[in-house]
C-alpha positions as CSV (number, residue, x, y, z in Angstrom):
1,M,102.3,107.1,107.2
2,S,100.5,106.6,103.9
3,G,97.5,104.4,103.5
4,R,97.3,101.5,101.1
5,L,95.2,101.3,97.9
6,F,93.5,98.0,97.1
7,A,91.8,97.3,93.8
8,V,89.1,94.8,94.3
9,V,88.6,93.1,90.9
10,G,86.9,90.1,89.4
11,P,84.0,89.1,87.2
12,S,80.5,90.4,87.6
13,G,78.7,88.4,90.3
14,A,81.8,87.4,92.2
15,G,80.6,89.3,95.2
16,K,83.1,92.2,95.2
17,D,80.7,94.8,96.7
18,T,79.3,92.3,99.3
19,L,82.8,91.5,100.4
20,M,83.8,95.1,100.6
21,Q,80.8,95.9,102.7
22,A,81.6,93.0,105.0
23,V,85.2,94.2,105.4
24,R,84.0,97.7,106.2
25,A,81.8,96.3,108.9
26,A,84.7,94.4,110.4
27,R,87.2,97.2,109.9
28,P,85.4,100.6,110.1
29,G,88.6,102.5,109.4
30,V,88.8,101.1,105.9
31,V,87.5,103.5,103.2
32,L,85.4,102.2,100.4
33,A,85.8,104.5,97.4
34,R,82.4,105.6,96.1
35,R,82.6,105.3,92.3
36,V,80.9,107.6,89.8
37,I,79.1,105.5,87.2
38,T,77.1,106.4,84.1
39,R,74.2,104.4,85.4
40,P,71.0,105.7,87.1
41,T,71.5,105.7,90.9
42,E,68.1,103.9,91.3
43,A,69.6,100.9,89.4
44,G,70.7,99.7,92.8
45,G,73.7,97.6,93.7
46,E,76.7,99.2,95.3
47,D,76.7,102.7,96.8
48,F,77.6,104.8,93.8
49,E,77.0,108.2,92.3
50,G,75.0,108.0,89.1
51,V,75.7,110.6,86.4
52,D,75.0,111.0,82.7
53,E,77.7,110.8,80.0
54,A,78.0,114.6,79.7
55,E,78.6,115.0,83.4
56,F,81.1,112.2,83.5
57,A,83.0,113.7,80.6
58,R,83.0,117.1,82.3
59,R,84.4,115.7,85.5
60,M,87.0,113.6,83.7
61,T,88.2,116.7,81.7
62,A,88.4,118.6,85.0
63,G,90.6,115.9,86.5
64,A,88.1,114.8,89.1
65,F,89.0,111.1,88.9
66,V,92.2,109.4,89.9
67,L,91.2,106.4,87.7
68,H,88.5,105.9,85.1
69,W,87.5,103.2,82.6
70,R,84.8,101.9,80.4
71,A,83.2,98.5,80.8
72,H,79.8,96.9,79.9
73,G,78.7,100.0,78.1
74,L,79.2,102.2,81.2
75,R,81.9,104.6,82.4
76,Y,83.4,104.3,85.8
77,G,85.5,106.8,87.8
78,V,87.3,106.7,91.2
79,P,87.1,110.2,92.7
80,G,90.2,112.2,93.6
81,A,89.3,112.2,97.3
82,V,91.1,108.8,97.4
83,R,94.4,110.7,97.5
84,A,93.5,112.6,100.7
85,D,92.4,109.3,102.4
86,L,95.7,107.7,101.4
87,A,97.7,110.7,102.6
88,A,95.8,110.5,105.9
89,G,97.0,106.9,106.4
90,R,93.7,105.2,105.6
91,D,93.5,102.0,103.6
92,V,91.2,102.4,100.6
93,L,89.4,99.7,98.6
94,F,87.9,100.4,95.2
95,N,85.9,98.1,93.0
96,G,88.0,98.2,89.8
97,S,88.3,96.7,86.4
98,R,90.7,93.9,85.6
99,A,91.4,95.6,82.2
100,G,92.4,98.8,83.9
101,L,94.9,97.3,86.4
102,A,98.0,98.3,84.5
103,E,96.9,101.9,84.3
104,A,96.0,101.8,88.1
105,A,99.4,100.3,88.9
106,A,101.1,103.1,86.9
107,A,99.2,105.7,88.8
108,F,99.7,104.0,92.2
109,P,102.9,101.9,92.2
110,A,102.1,100.5,95.6
111,L,98.7,99.2,94.4
112,R,97.6,95.9,95.8
113,V,95.1,93.7,93.9
114,L,92.4,91.6,95.5
115,H,91.2,89.3,92.7
116,I,87.8,87.9,93.7
117,T,86.5,84.8,91.7
118,A,83.6,82.4,91.9
119,R,82.6,79.3,90.0
120,P,80.7,79.9,86.7
121,E,77.4,78.5,88.0
122,V,77.6,80.7,91.1
123,L,78.3,83.8,88.9
124,A,75.3,83.0,86.7
125,A,72.9,82.6,89.7
126,R,74.0,85.8,91.3
127,L,73.7,87.8,88.1
128,A,70.2,86.5,87.5
129,A,69.2,87.1,91.1
130,R,70.2,90.8,91.1
131,G,67.8,91.5,88.2
132,R,69.7,94.4,86.7
133,E,70.5,92.9,83.3
134,C,68.7,91.0,80.6
135,A,69.7,87.5,79.6
136,D,72.0,88.8,76.8
137,Q,73.7,91.2,79.1
138,I,74.2,88.4,81.7
139,G,75.7,86.2,78.9
140,A,78.1,89.0,77.9
141,R,79.2,89.4,81.6
142,L,79.7,85.6,81.9
143,A,81.7,85.5,78.7
144,R,84.2,87.9,80.4
145,A,84.3,86.0,83.7
146,D,87.5,84.1,82.9
147,L,89.4,87.2,81.8
148,V,92.9,86.9,83.2
149,L,94.6,89.6,85.0
150,P,96.9,91.7,82.7
151,G,100.6,91.7,83.2
152,L,101.4,93.9,86.2
153,P,104.6,95.6,87.1
154,A,106.9,93.7,89.5
155,G,106.0,94.4,93.1
156,V,102.2,94.7,92.6
157,A,100.8,92.3,95.1
158,V,97.9,90.1,94.0
159,T,95.8,88.0,96.4
160,E,93.3,85.5,94.9
161,I,90.1,84.9,96.8
162,D,87.4,82.4,95.8
163,N,84.0,83.5,96.9
164,S,82.0,80.5,95.6
165,G,81.2,79.2,99.1
166,P,80.1,80.7,102.4
167,L,80.6,84.4,102.7
168,D,82.5,84.1,106.0
169,G,85.3,82.2,104.4
170,A,85.9,84.8,101.7
171,V,85.6,87.7,104.2
172,A,88.3,86.0,106.4
173,M,90.6,85.7,103.4
174,L,90.0,89.3,102.4
175,L,90.7,90.6,105.9
176,A,93.9,88.5,106.1
177,A,95.0,90.1,102.8
178,L,94.5,93.6,104.4
179,Q,97.1,92.8,107.0
180,P,100.3,94.8,106.6
181,D,102.6,91.9,105.6
182,S,100.2,90.0,103.3
183,G,99.2,90.2,99.6
184,T,101.8,88.3,97.6
185,R,101.1,86.4,94.4
C-alpha cells in the first residue's frame, strides 16, 4: 500500500506549519517532510535544514530533491526521502508553493492539495508577529496572498481550509481532509 502525498500550500502567515504540527500531534504516523531552505537555520519558524546557495545547487544537481522551487528570494527543496516514506505506506505532508503545484502534480500524479487561507488582516498580524521580515518584505508577501492556485491536472484533489479563526476548527478540517475518501474540490 502506498502512502499519500499532500502539498500544504497558501499565503505566508496562513498557519501552514502550525496546522501541520497540530496534525502530526493528532496523527503521529503522518510524516512532515523537512524542507531544505537557503535561509539560516537560526531564522526560526518551521523545522528545516538551512543551507547556502552553493550547497543547495550541489544537492539539486545530485538529484537530492523530489521537488524544488524559488520563492521570496529563497530556494526550497523537498528531500528524496519522501519517496521511501510513501513506499512504506506513510502519508506525507510538505509545505509547498502554490506556483509549483503543476510541477508537483506532474511528478506525483496522486498528489492532494490542502490550500490553507486566512483573511488579509489575520495574515498581516501573523507576519508582523513572527518578526522574520521587514515591513517591505511583509508587504511583498501580502501582495502574493491572493495568488490563485494554478490549473491542475484532472484528478488532483484540492481541499480549501480557512484558518482565520480558532486553530481547533482548521485542524479538524485538515484532519478530515486526510481521511482516505476525502479531498475533492
